[in-house]
N, C-alpha and C positions, 0 to 999 in steps of 0.2 A: 299350607303346604306341609305334607307329611315328611317324616325323617327320610324315608326312601326316596321321595321326589327331590329333596334337597341334596341327597347324596348323589343321585344320578345327574342332577344339574351341575354339580361340582365336577364330577368325573368327566362327563361328556363336554362340558364347557372347557375344561383344562385340556382335553385331547384336541378340541377344535383350535384352541389358541396355539397349541404346540404344532399342529399341522400347518397353520397359517405362518408361524414363525419359520418353519423349515422351508416352505415355499418361497417366502420373502428372502431368506438367506441364500437359497439356490439362485434366485433371480438376481440378487445383488452380486454374488460371486461371478455370475456369468457376464456381468456388465463392467466389472472392475477394470479389465484391460482396455476397455473402450473409453474410460474416463481419464486416462493419463496418456501424455505423449510418449514417444519412444525414448528410452534411456540411452543416451550416447556416452562415449568415453569421457567427454568433457563434463557431462552432468555427473557421472560417477566420480570424476576427479574433484568436482565441486562439493559433492557429498562428503568426501574424505577431508576436505578443507573445513567444512562445517563441523565435523567431529574433532579435527585436530585442534581447533581453537575453542572447543566446547561451547559453541554458540547456543546450544540448547539449554545451557545452564542459566541463560538470561532470557532467551527468546522462545516463543512458541511457534511450532510449525506443524501443520496438518493435525492439530489437536494435541500435540505432545510438546512438553518442555515447561519452561518457567514463565511466570507472568511479570517478571521484573522489568523487562524491556518489551518493545512492540512486537506484535505477532508478525511473522515474516512469510506467512503462507502465500500472500498475494503481493509480495514486496515490489516486484517489477511492474505491476499494474499501477501502483500508486507513487512510485519514485522512478525518475529517469535513470537509466543504466549508467550514464556518465556521472551522475551525482553519486550513485551507489559506489562506483569504483573509487572515486576520490575520497568518499567517506570511509570506506573500508581500509584504505591505505593509511589515512591520517585523519581520524574522526574529529579531533579537536581543532584541526586547521580549518575544517568546514563549519563546525559548530562548537565554539569554545566552551559552552555550557553543558556539553554532552557528558553523560556518565560512562560512556563506552571508552575503554582504554585503547591505546594504540598497540596492536599485536606485532607490528613489524611485518605485516602481510605484504608479500611481493605482488607485482602487477599480475603475474601469471596466476597466482592463487586467487587474487581478487576477480579476475576474469572467469576462472573456473567456478568460484562460489556464486557469481552472478548467473552463470549458466545453470547451476543447480536451482537457484532461486527463481529463475525464469521458468524452469521446468515445473516447479511446484505451483507457480502462478497460473500455469495452464491446465493444472489438474482440475477436473470438474468436481467441486466440493459442495454442490447444491447450494451455492450462495453463501457459504461460510468461509471466513468470518464476514458478518454484515458490514457494509460501508457505513461510516458515521454520518449522522444527519447534520449537514452543514448549511442547509438552505437559508437559515436565519443569520448567517455570518455577517451580512452587510447591514442588518438592522433596518431594512426597508421592506414594505409590503409588495411593492411593484419593482421587479428587477429590470434594470437597464440592460441594453445590449452588452455593455462592458461587464456587468455583473454576471450575465449569463455565460459570457466567454470565460470568466474567472472560474465559474462552476464547471463548465463543460470540460475545461482542460485540467480540472482537479488541482487547482493552485492551492486549495486548502489542505492538500496532503502535506505541504511543506510550510505554509504560511498561516499564521493566526490573524483573525480579525475579531476584535472584541472577545478575546479569550477562546474562540472556537477555531480549531484547525491544528495543523502540525507545528512542530517546533524546529524542523530541520533548517528552515530559512528564517529571515528576519520577520518580526511581528509587523504587520502592515496596518494596524489600527489607526496610526497617525501619520502614515506615509504621505498623505496629502499636505501636511504641514512641513514635513521634513524635506520632501521633494515635490514642490508645486509645479515643476516644469514638465509639461506634457511631452515635449521633444526629448527630454532626458529619458523619460520612461520608454518612449518608442525605441530609442537607441539601445537602451538596456534590454528590452524584450527581444530585439533582433540579435544582439551579440553581448550577452551579460558580462563575459570575461574581458571584453574590450572596454567596458565602462567601469566595472568593478574587478580589479585584478584578482586572479585565482578564484573567481566565482565558480561554484559548482552547478549553478543553475543552467539548464539547457536553453538554447535559443529557440524562439517560436517562429522558425522560418516558414512554417506551413500556413501562417496567418497572412491574410491580405493586408495591404496598407491601411485600409479602412478598419479592419478588425483590430489591428495594432493600435490605431488611434482611439477606437472605442474603449479598448481595455485600458489604455493609458489615461483616458479621460475619467474612467471609473476610479482608477487608483488615486487620482488627485482629489477625489471627493471624500476620501477616507481621512477625516479629521476629528 
């Protein structure tokens, strides 16, 4: 290749890449408004709460922030809103080991912040952040119906099994030893706070009696 050919390849190659970049940028900008839901007054109020308590100083959201605490971009997809509200108002009452301090947040502020987090959860981020791989949590090759229900309802977002999963709720690695009664688990799944006072866990009222039993029977195998 001659010097002139190499120079032309560099120049025209650079121009082609620039044109492609411009086209992709225009295409992306044209689709941005379609990738996010409408911003309501409540969402705007929640964003102000987010800034008031400097949440971005510890958390990441939509690619911005710190990595000291969990990414909050899809928070309401992985945590029930009822749990989030209780946690925001008094974090250590829900999880004594949490590093998050209590800010004295009011119920209204918590509701507004959750509205903002729900808005970000509905933004089309092309699959980012990726969900953690938790399929091996039960340590078995063939999943039972109960284990599949555990995964389907994303219980691992709050609970750990064999070191895999979230820490918002109790570790379930040995729950079968601690709570071997299937009926106790069924009652707990139906109405958590009726069995464990002040529980932040939501009730699984959408599950059938058979599904509740299958999930409970899976939990007592965790030993």
